[in-house]
C-alpha positions, 0 to 999 in steps of 0.5 A: 128343535120344537115346532114352535121354534121351527115356525119362528124360523119360517116366519123370520125367513118369510119376513126376510124374503118380503123385506129383501124384495121390497127394501132389504135388511131381512138378514137382521131378522133371520140372524136374530131368530136363530139366536132366539132358538138358542144357536151360538152367535157364530153358528147363527150367522153362518146358518143365516148366511147359507140360507141367504145365498139362494135369495141373492141368486134369485135377485141376480136372475132378475138382473141377468141382462145387466150382469152379462153386459158388465161381467168382464168389467166386474171380474176384478171386483169378483176376484177381491170379493172371493178373497174378502168373503173367505177372509171375513168368514175365517175371521168370524170362525177365528174370533169365536162366540165370545168376541162375536157375541160382544160385537152383535149389538154394535153390528146390528146397530151399524147395519140398521143405521146404514139401512136407514141411510140407504135411500140418501146413499142411493139418491147420491149414487144416481147420475144425472144421465148415463155415461161411460164407465170409469176405469181410472177408479178401479184400483180404489174400487177394488180396495173398497170392495175388498173391505166390504167383502171382508165385512160381508163374510164376517156379518153381512147385514148392510153390505149391499148399501156399502157395495153400492157406494164402492160400485159408484167408483166404476159404475156410472150407468145408473142405479140398476146397473150398480144394483145388478153388479151388487147382486153378482158380487154379493153371490160371489162373496157369500158363496165363498163365505158359505164354503168356509162355513160348511167346511168348518161344520158350524152350519145347521143345514136343516135350519138353513133350509127352513129359512131358505124355502120360506124366504123364497116364498116371502120374496115372491109375496114381497113382489106383490106386497111392493105394489100394495104396501108403501115402501116407506112403511116397510122401511120404517118397520125394518128400522124400528125392529133393527133398533129394538133388537140392537137395544135388546142385545145391548142390555142382555 
């Protein structure tokens, strides 16, 4: 690993931290940077997922009050997230580099399009006024969350938007209540996936640490940037870069 490659990973982590703080979608950059320095696709995805966990924890801390209030109600969704995250990680390791490499451009394209649609999805999920939580839709929400968790354990980019859609079945207290629940479930499934990755030995802890530290710094800067840079500008940057990366991997 050269200094230039380490700098590339640090910049990718820093940019991902900013983007995740402002709009989300930073995983696309960290995963692509790891591929650029020569890591095999499966190892790159596992290393990126390990680095992202710290950022999810930081986001959850900001929503600690909402999470504590909803914790008992979210326990069934946490359980399926554990199973789904572990299953997705196991599927990634089982499929291997050749299959995953063929899926990378499609996954990047899907994640980018999902990210582009996020504002419309979030707008549709916002209730006109807070109301009681719906319990009758819990079985369906558990099924959907299980599928989302499998995807999150396998790849992860774009899973936040997918989780907001599944949480709309049970969380009717407003966008921030659903977003807080999303952060908790993201941690649960990511930690389970990371445990599987660590035991498999595919994670490069040194590179993951570089990305994690720089993304935490980027997240702090992102809070400041969010007050100065229009969110639409940041979102368009992610979409353009995501589509460009998907196109690049399609033609390689």
